Backbone as JSON, one array per atom type, in Angstrom:
{
  "sequence": "XXXXXXXXXXXXXXXXXXXXXXXXXXXXXXXXXXXXXXXXXXXXXXXXXXXXXXXXXXXXXXXXXXXXXXXXXXXXXXXXXXXXXXXXXXXXXXXXXXXXXXXXXXXXXXXXXXXXXXXXXXXXXXXXXXXXXXXXXXXXXXXXXXXXXXXXXXXXXXXXXXXXXXXXXXXXXXXXXXXXXXX",
  "N": [[-12.01, -17.06, -27.58], [-14.34, -15.82, -27.41], [-15.49, -12.36, -28.33], [-17.47, -10.75, -26.21], [-15.06, -11.73, -23.83], [-13.05, -10.71, -24.67], [-13.65, -7.78, -24.81], [-14.3, -7.81, -22.46], [-12.05, -8.07, -21.08], [-10.15, -6.08, -22.04], [-11.42, -3.78, -20.96], [-11.08, -4.18, -18.13], [-8.87, -4.41, -17.64], [-8.29, -1.31, -18.58], [-9.77, -0.55, -16.92], [-9.49, -1.14, -14.07], [-7.76, -0.43, -12.29], [-7.63, 2.11, -11.51], [-10.43, 2.34, -10.99], [-10.33, 0.69, -8.38], [-8.17, 2.94, -6.39], [-10.52, 4.97, -7.06], [-12.66, 3.9, -5.77], [-10.85, 2.74, -3.38], [-10.2, 5.32, -2.12], [-13.01, 6.1, -0.64], [-13.58, 4.62, 0.69], [-10.89, 3.97, 2.33], [-10.0, 1.51, 2.52], [-7.99, -0.96, 0.88], [-8.28, -3.27, 0.77], [-10.78, -4.19, 0.79], [-11.76, -2.4, -0.81], [-10.76, -3.17, -3.71], [-12.28, -5.35, -3.63], [-14.63, -4.58, -3.69], [-14.54, -3.55, -6.49], [-14.19, -5.4, -8.16], [-16.12, -7.06, -7.26], [-17.88, -5.55, -9.04], [-17.04, -5.58, -11.78], [-17.49, -8.49, -11.82], [-20.21, -8.62, -11.65], [-20.16, -7.12, -14.7], [-19.98, -8.67, -16.16], [-21.54, -10.97, -16.13], [-23.86, -10.34, -16.66], [-23.05, -9.63, -19.44], [-23.14, -7.35, -20.47], [-23.06, -4.53, -22.53], [-21.24, -1.97, -23.59], [-21.67, 0.89, -26.35], [-20.52, 2.72, -26.59], [-17.32, 4.06, -25.22], [-17.45, 5.94, -23.11], [-20.31, 6.13, -21.62], [-20.06, 3.6, -20.43], [-17.87, 3.74, -18.73], [-19.0, 5.83, -17.02], [-21.14, 4.3, -15.61], [-19.87, 2.03, -14.56], [-17.89, 3.51, -12.8], [-20.61, 4.94, -11.08], [-21.55, 2.52, -10.45], [-19.51, 1.32, -8.45], [-19.64, 3.28, -6.83], [-21.83, 3.42, -5.73], [-21.68, 1.01, -4.64], [-19.67, 0.89, -2.79], [-20.69, 2.65, -1.01], [-23.13, 1.45, 0.16], [-21.65, -0.4, 1.25], [-20.78, 1.09, 3.2], [-22.62, 1.78, 4.32], [-23.62, -0.85, 5.62], [-21.48, -1.07, 7.24], [-19.5, -1.3, 10.35], [-17.62, 0.11, 10.95], [-19.37, 2.39, 10.1], [-20.24, 5.08, 11.1], [-18.15, 6.47, 11.84], [-16.68, 6.31, 9.74], [-17.97, 7.52, 7.67], [-18.57, 10.58, 8.5], [-15.39, 11.16, 8.14], [-14.81, 10.43, 5.9], [-17.31, 13.21, 5.19], [-16.35, 15.32, 6.75], [-13.87, 15.97, 5.59], [-13.71, 16.28, 2.66], [-15.34, 19.05, 0.44], [-18.58, 18.86, 0.25], [-20.63, 16.73, -0.54], [-20.98, 15.65, -3.07], [-19.49, 16.92, -5.27], [-17.13, 15.99, -3.74], [-16.67, 13.27, -5.29], [-17.01, 13.23, -7.47], [-14.4, 14.77, -7.85], [-12.43, 12.19, -6.61], [-13.18, 11.2, -9.07], [-12.72, 12.01, -11.11], [-9.86, 12.21, -10.09], [-8.71, 9.21, -10.19], [-9.3, 8.67, -12.42], [-6.75, 10.66, -13.98], [-5.29, 8.41, -13.03], [-6.05, 5.96, -13.83], [-4.55, 7.14, -16.3], [-2.7, 8.0, -16.26], [-1.02, 5.7, -15.76], [-1.72, 3.74, -17.85], [0.04, 4.64, -19.11], [2.3, 4.93, -18.36], [2.86, 1.95, -17.87], [4.14, 1.54, -20.19], [6.41, 2.24, -20.8], [9.45, 1.89, -21.67], [11.99, -0.44, -20.59], [12.99, -0.39, -16.93], [12.37, 1.73, -16.38], [9.26, 2.28, -16.37], [8.83, 0.55, -14.16], [10.3, 2.16, -12.03], [9.5, 4.36, -11.61], [7.11, 3.88, -10.59], [7.6, 3.04, -8.43], [8.77, 4.85, -7.18], [6.84, 7.14, -6.76], [4.6, 5.8, -6.76], [4.78, 3.91, -4.35], [6.23, 5.19, -3.2], [8.92, 4.73, -2.17], [12.83, 5.88, -1.95], [15.56, 6.68, -4.35], [17.7, 5.56, -2.94], [16.66, 3.15, -2.26], [14.62, 1.77, -4.09], [17.17, 1.0, -6.06], [18.39, -0.25, -5.1], [16.78, -3.08, -4.55], [16.11, -2.93, -7.56], [18.79, -4.09, -8.2], [20.33, -1.9, -9.15], [22.62, 1.19, -10.27], [22.39, 4.19, -8.14], [22.59, 5.96, -9.33], [21.8, 5.04, -11.99], [19.48, 4.36, -11.07], [18.57, 6.95, -10.95], [19.17, 8.36, -13.55], [17.04, 7.18, -15.31], [14.57, 6.76, -13.77], [14.11, 10.35, -14.9], [14.29, 9.86, -17.48], [12.07, 8.63, -17.67], [9.82, 10.23, -16.23], [9.98, 11.97, -18.36], [9.14, 10.11, -20.81], [6.6, 10.38, -19.5], [5.52, 13.28, -19.73], [5.44, 13.68, -22.25], [4.2, 11.76, -23.37], [1.19, 11.93, -22.38], [-1.59, 14.32, -21.75], [-0.99, 17.57, -21.45], [-2.58, 18.73, -19.81], [-3.53, 16.96, -17.86], [-0.86, 15.48, -16.97], [-0.12, 18.23, -15.53], [-1.93, 17.47, -13.34], [-1.14, 14.76, -12.73], [1.81, 16.03, -11.71], [0.05, 17.68, -9.6], [-0.83, 16.43, -7.54], [0.42, 14.46, -6.9], [2.42, 15.62, -5.44], [0.27, 17.05, -3.54], [0.06, 14.69, -2.37], [2.12, 14.19, -0.88], [3.15, 15.87, 0.87], [0.52, 16.18, 2.4], [-0.71, 14.71, 6.07]],
  "CA": [[-12.31, -16.97, -27.01], [-15.76, -15.22, -27.53], [-15.97, -11.31, -28.62], [-17.66, -10.18, -25.4], [-14.66, -11.67, -22.87], [-11.95, -9.97, -25.28], [-14.01, -6.7, -24.65], [-14.59, -7.58, -20.9], [-10.61, -8.65, -20.74], [-10.0, -5.05, -22.17], [-12.39, -3.34, -20.44], [-10.76, -4.57, -17.18], [-7.64, -4.01, -17.63], [-7.83, -0.04, -18.6], [-10.34, 0.26, -15.54], [-9.11, -1.49, -13.07], [-6.2, 0.45, -11.24], [-8.6, 3.37, -11.13], [-11.64, 1.91, -10.42], [-9.63, 0.7, -7.1], [-8.59, 4.21, -6.26], [-11.46, 5.36, -6.95], [-13.22, 3.01, -4.13], [-10.11, 3.28, -1.45], [-10.75, 7.08, -1.51], [-14.37, 6.21, -0.54], [-13.52, 3.61, 1.6], [-10.28, 3.89, 3.24], [-8.85, 0.5, 2.86], [-7.66, -0.92, 0.47], [-8.79, -5.15, 0.42], [-12.11, -3.93, 0.33], [-11.83, -1.04, -2.87], [-10.29, -4.03, -4.64], [-13.74, -6.35, -3.57], [-16.04, -4.46, -4.48], [-14.29, -3.22, -7.93], [-14.05, -7.35, -8.54], [-17.48, -7.64, -7.87], [-18.34, -4.79, -10.07], [-16.68, -6.21, -12.77], [-18.49, -9.52, -12.08], [-21.36, -7.58, -12.47], [-20.74, -6.46, -15.72], [-18.93, -9.81, -16.75], [-22.42, -11.78, -15.85], [-24.79, -9.42, -17.48], [-22.62, -9.75, -20.67], [-23.3, -5.83, -20.45], [-21.86, -4.57, -24.03], [-21.59, -0.5, -24.43], [-21.44, 1.44, -26.74], [-19.2, 4.34, -26.17], [-16.81, 3.94, -23.29], [-18.25, 7.06, -21.84], [-21.57, 4.94, -21.18], [-19.28, 2.21, -19.95], [-17.02, 4.34, -17.91], [-19.73, 6.46, -15.96], [-21.62, 3.25, -15.18], [-18.3, 1.48, -13.71], [-17.89, 4.58, -11.38], [-21.44, 5.19, -10.6], [-21.41, 1.39, -9.69], [-18.4, 1.19, -8.16], [-19.9, 4.41, -6.05], [-23.02, 2.92, -5.1], [-21.7, -0.16, -3.96], [-18.92, 1.65, -1.09], [-21.6, 3.08, 0.19], [-23.31, 0.13, 0.5], [-20.68, -1.67, 2.37], [-20.1, 2.21, 4.33], [-23.96, 1.44, 5.16], [-23.03, -2.35, 6.48], [-20.38, -1.32, 8.07], [-19.57, -1.66, 11.93], [-17.49, 1.79, 11.22], [-20.12, 3.38, 8.87], [-20.66, 6.47, 11.27], [-16.56, 6.72, 12.04], [-15.62, 6.97, 7.76], [-19.36, 8.74, 6.62], [-18.22, 11.77, 9.19], [-14.78, 11.23, 7.97], [-14.98, 11.4, 4.79], [-17.6, 14.1, 4.64], [-15.5, 16.07, 7.14], [-12.53, 16.16, 4.81], [-14.43, 16.69, 1.99], [-16.19, 19.69, 0.52], [-19.76, 18.54, -0.65], [-20.63, 15.17, -0.61], [-21.4, 14.81, -4.32], [-17.91, 17.4, -5.6], [-16.06, 15.14, -3.36], [-16.8, 12.23, -5.61], [-16.24, 14.16, -8.92], [-13.05, 15.12, -7.36], [-12.21, 11.54, -6.55], [-13.17, 10.47, -10.01], [-11.11, 12.47, -12.05], [-7.79, 11.78, -9.87], [-8.95, 8.06, -10.64], [-9.22, 8.74, -14.33], [-6.04, 10.86, -13.76], [-4.62, 7.32, -11.78], [-5.62, 4.85, -15.2], [-4.48, 7.52, -17.55], [-1.06, 7.74, -15.69], [-0.28, 3.94, -15.52], [-1.31, 3.35, -19.06], [1.76, 5.36, -19.89], [3.84, 4.09, -17.24], [3.4, 0.38, -18.49], [4.18, 1.12, -21.74], [7.77, 2.96, -21.1], [10.96, 1.18, -21.6], [12.87, -0.67, -19.3], [12.77, 0.19, -15.27], [11.67, 3.4, -16.4], [8.21, 2.09, -15.85], [8.9, 0.13, -12.64], [11.26, 3.15, -10.86], [8.15, 5.77, -11.35], [5.86, 3.6, -9.35], [8.37, 2.76, -6.5], [8.48, 6.46, -6.38], [5.85, 8.08, -7.26], [3.25, 5.39, -6.15], [4.96, 3.08, -3.66], [6.77, 6.14, -2.08], [10.55, 4.43, -2.13], [13.12, 6.72, -2.64], [16.25, 6.28, -5.24], [18.23, 4.09, -2.97], [16.13, 2.03, -1.74], [15.06, 1.33, -5.33], [18.32, 0.87, -6.74], [18.97, -1.75, -3.93], [15.57, -4.18, -5.21], [16.42, -3.35, -8.96], [20.19, -4.0, -8.35], [21.2, -1.02, -10.0], [23.2, 2.45, -9.06], [21.41, 4.73, -7.58], [22.68, 7.51, -11.13], [20.6, 4.69, -13.15], [17.92, 5.18, -10.95], [18.02, 9.03, -11.04], [18.32, 8.64, -14.41], [15.84, 6.53, -15.71], [13.42, 8.08, -13.22], [14.19, 11.34, -15.64], [13.57, 9.72, -18.63], [10.46, 8.16, -17.03], [9.14, 11.33, -15.84], [9.8, 12.85, -19.89], [8.34, 10.16, -21.22], [5.38, 10.73, -19.4], [5.44, 14.64, -19.85], [5.42, 13.34, -24.15], [2.92, 10.93, -24.16], [0.5, 13.06, -21.66], [-2.04, 15.49, -22.01], [-0.51, 18.32, -20.65], [-3.46, 19.22, -18.05], [-3.16, 15.09, -16.89], [0.42, 15.56, -16.73], [0.18, 18.79, -14.16], [-2.74, 16.86, -12.69], [0.28, 14.11, -11.63], [2.41, 16.27, -10.45], [-0.4, 18.55, -8.45], [-1.62, 14.87, -7.26], [1.72, 13.44, -6.16], [2.49, 16.67, -4.67], [-0.56, 17.21, -2.38], [-0.15, 13.67, -1.71], [3.81, 14.66, 0.06], [2.61, 17.28, 1.76], [-0.76, 16.01, 3.08], [-0.1, 13.76, 6.77]],
  "C": [[-13.34, -15.48, -27.47], [-15.29, -13.13, -27.72], [-15.65, -10.73, -27.05], [-16.35, -10.48, -23.97], [-13.28, -10.75, -23.69], [-11.96, -8.34, -25.26], [-14.36, -6.59, -23.13], [-12.18, -7.54, -20.53], [-9.87, -6.95, -20.51], [-10.38, -3.68, -21.22], [-11.69, -3.29, -18.45], [-9.44, -3.89, -16.25], [-7.82, -1.97, -18.32], [-8.76, 0.11, -17.16], [-10.6, 0.32, -13.97], [-8.62, -0.71, -11.73], [-7.5, 1.98, -10.63], [-9.8, 3.72, -10.66], [-11.52, 1.55, -8.71], [-8.82, 2.08, -6.35], [-9.91, 5.11, -5.96], [-12.54, 5.06, -5.33], [-12.31, 3.24, -2.61], [-10.83, 4.24, -1.17], [-11.97, 6.93, -0.62], [-14.03, 5.74, 0.79], [-12.63, 3.49, 2.36], [-9.39, 2.63, 3.64], [-9.51, -0.18, 1.19], [-7.63, -2.86, -0.41], [-10.38, -4.63, -0.11], [-12.52, -2.84, -0.85], [-11.46, -2.13, -3.24], [-11.5, -5.66, -4.65], [-14.43, -5.55, -4.16], [-15.69, -4.02, -5.84], [-14.4, -4.8, -8.44], [-15.15, -7.34, -8.7], [-18.23, -6.89, -8.64], [-18.5, -5.35, -11.42], [-17.27, -7.65, -13.1], [-19.83, -9.81, -12.26], [-21.71, -8.06, -13.81], [-20.55, -7.82, -16.56], [-20.46, -11.28, -17.3], [-23.5, -11.39, -16.59], [-24.55, -9.39, -19.06], [-23.23, -8.23, -21.23], [-22.03, -5.64, -22.15], [-22.57, -2.81, -23.96], [-20.9, -0.34, -25.73], [-20.12, 2.04, -27.57], [-18.42, 3.66, -24.67], [-17.27, 5.03, -22.73], [-19.26, 6.78, -21.3], [-20.54, 3.99, -20.17], [-18.33, 2.9, -18.6], [-17.88, 4.86, -16.64], [-20.41, 5.33, -15.21], [-20.49, 2.39, -13.96], [-18.27, 2.64, -12.6], [-18.79, 4.89, -10.71], [-21.69, 3.73, -9.23], [-21.08, 1.1, -8.65], [-18.98, 2.21, -6.62], [-20.94, 3.58, -5.33], [-22.75, 1.13, -4.16], [-20.73, -0.14, -2.21], [-19.47, 1.92, -0.35], [-22.5, 2.6, 0.44], [-22.54, -0.56, 1.61], [-20.45, -0.26, 3.68], [-21.64, 1.16, 4.97], [-23.97, -0.06, 6.65], [-22.65, -2.11, 7.35], [-20.7, -1.32, 9.33], [-19.15, -0.06, 11.79], [-18.07, 2.53, 10.32], [-20.4, 4.95, 9.06], [-19.12, 6.96, 11.05], [-16.26, 7.44, 10.5], [-16.85, 7.08, 7.51], [-18.74, 9.99, 7.6], [-16.85, 11.85, 8.34], [-14.68, 11.43, 6.62], [-16.16, 12.75, 4.6], [-16.85, 15.49, 5.69], [-14.54, 17.36, 6.74], [-12.96, 16.55, 3.66], [-15.25, 17.77, 1.78], [-17.42, 19.34, -0.44], [-19.81, 17.25, -0.68], [-20.19, 15.04, -2.34], [-20.54, 15.58, -5.22], [-16.61, 16.53, -4.8], [-16.02, 13.78, -4.71], [-16.48, 12.36, -6.68], [-14.93, 14.08, -8.17], [-12.19, 13.21, -6.83], [-12.21, 10.53, -7.64], [-12.35, 10.86, -10.62], [-9.79, 12.01, -10.85], [-7.86, 10.14, -10.75], [-8.87, 8.13, -11.94], [-8.18, 8.93, -14.62], [-4.79, 9.84, -13.72], [-4.19, 6.38, -13.24], [-4.92, 5.65, -16.25], [-2.6, 7.13, -17.39], [-0.58, 6.37, -16.31], [-0.61, 3.11, -16.7], [-0.48, 3.96, -20.05], [2.74, 5.05, -19.84], [3.88, 2.79, -17.63], [4.03, -0.01, -19.65], [5.71, 2.36, -21.94], [8.73, 1.67, -20.68], [11.78, 0.45, -20.71], [12.63, -1.25, -18.0], [12.28, 0.97, -15.78], [10.08, 3.48, -15.82], [7.93, 2.08, -14.12], [9.49, 1.04, -11.5], [9.66, 3.78, -11.12], [7.52, 4.69, -10.35], [6.69, 3.22, -8.21], [8.64, 3.9, -6.27], [7.93, 6.6, -6.18], [4.47, 6.93, -6.5], [3.11, 4.56, -4.3], [5.67, 3.78, -2.65], [8.43, 5.85, -1.55], [11.25, 5.78, -2.9], [14.51, 5.99, -3.41], [16.83, 5.18, -5.2], [18.38, 3.14, -3.25], [15.15, 0.93, -3.32], [16.43, 0.91, -6.39], [18.48, -0.65, -6.0], [18.12, -3.03, -4.43], [15.97, -4.31, -6.07], [17.39, -3.82, -9.23], [20.93, -2.87, -9.62], [21.89, 0.43, -9.04], [22.36, 3.14, -9.08], [21.2, 6.05, -8.83], [21.67, 6.39, -11.52], [19.17, 4.95, -12.7], [17.65, 6.47, -11.5], [17.78, 8.86, -12.87], [17.52, 8.24, -15.64], [14.6, 7.22, -14.92], [13.54, 9.52, -14.27], [13.78, 10.84, -16.77], [12.45, 8.88, -18.4], [9.7, 9.63, -17.28], [8.85, 11.88, -17.85], [9.39, 11.97, -20.2], [6.51, 9.88, -21.16], [4.62, 12.09, -19.93], [4.98, 14.11, -21.98], [4.55, 12.95, -24.46], [1.24, 11.46, -23.25], [-0.27, 14.14, -22.07], [-1.74, 16.42, -21.31], [-0.86, 18.4, -19.14], [-3.13, 17.84, -17.37], [-1.76, 15.56, -16.34], [0.9, 16.54, -15.28], [-0.71, 18.23, -13.88], [-1.39, 15.7, -12.01], [0.56, 14.33, -11.07], [1.9, 16.74, -8.56], [-0.31, 17.46, -7.1], [-0.8, 14.47, -5.74], [2.35, 14.51, -4.99], [2.09, 16.87, -3.61], [-0.23, 15.87, -1.73], [1.53, 13.74, -0.89], [3.68, 15.26, 0.95], [1.54, 17.09, 2.87], [-0.25, 15.01, 4.21], [0.02, 12.91, 6.76]]
}
């Protein structure tokens, strides 16, 4: 493998989930969001773009995804409805994109830590906080006792708290609580 491919693979692993979340928040469609993000990564791969700093490539990726999403909305049959919904629910168009980027970055950092949690802890955190499953549902899927699920979830949250910067952990908790209280 060449150096560019290795860098691309790491870039993809680092940014894919956050960019998909960002695109989903703009489009409201998970499959379209994934398509957009994959197209952006293909463009990066074909251009064999290299960035000397992560911040440059991060800004490029988010801007490319944002622009691709906006182009998709413009060409979509539901363009007017989606544009109205997005603008009506978020204060100020540019501020909305910044908020979505922050949420996507928090998700990216949290997912990196979750993927490193030992045993079933990471899997349980994902199932609970991202898929919305209850402890008894997780226990049935993983064939564990409910108490074991509770213990591993607690250990997983402790691991997140230990490994994430305090502001990122606080944003994760806040975003989860907002998700749970929104209709």
